[in-house]
C-alpha positions in Angstrom: 0.0 0.0 0.0 1.4 3.4 -1.0 2.5 5.7 1.9 1.8 2.9 4.4 3.7 3.6 7.6 5.7 0.7 9.0 6.0 2.4 12.4 3.6 4.4 14.6 3.7 8.2 14.4 5.1 8.1 18.0 8.2 6.3 16.7 9.1 8.6 13.8 7.9 12.1 13.0 6.7 13.2 9.6 4.1 12.1 7.1 6.3 9.7 5.1 5.6 11.1 1.7 8.8 13.2 1.3 10.9 10.3 -0.2 8.1 9.3 -2.5 7.9 12.9 -3.8 11.7 13.1 -4.3 11.6 9.8 -6.2 8.8 11.0 -8.5 10.6 14.3 -9.2 13.9 12.7 -10.0 12.3 10.1 -12.3 10.4 12.7 -14.2 13.7 14.5 -14.8 15.1 11.3 -16.3 17.3 10.5 -13.3 17.6 7.8 -10.6 17.5 7.7 -6.8 19.0 5.0 -4.6 20.0 4.2 -1.0 23.7 4.0 -0.3 24.0 0.5 1.3 27.5 1.2 2.6 26.4 4.1 4.8 25.8 3.0 8.4 25.0 6.2 10.4 21.4 6.4 9.3 20.3 6.6 5.7 22.0 8.2 2.8 20.2 8.7 -0.5 21.9 9.5 -3.7 20.4 10.8 -6.9 21.6 11.5 -10.4 19.9 13.6 -13.0 20.0 13.3 -16.8 22.1 16.0 -18.5 19.0 17.0 -20.4 15.6 16.2 -19.0 13.3 14.2 -21.2 10.9 16.3 -23.3 7.4 16.3 -22.0 4.5 16.8 -24.5 3.5 20.4 -24.4 0.8 22.3 -26.3 3.0 22.6 -29.4 3.7 18.8 -29.6 0.3 17.4 -28.9 -1.8 16.3 -31.9 -4.6 18.7 -32.8 -8.1 17.6 -32.0 -10.4 17.1 -35.0 -14.0 18.2 -34.9 -16.8 15.9 -36.1 
């Protein structure tokens, strides 16, 4: 289940959606996000973005609607 908490709100503060939002933003930009498994003092996340973000369809690239 998306955004399901594994711990109670008393154990950890926050809503838990921050990482999911970061993942979505990085992936939209054509990048990747990952956990650094070698880091032992908490959690370390790394991300890499594409040199050029992928083109998203805008008004000029969408096909024109036809009228019946």
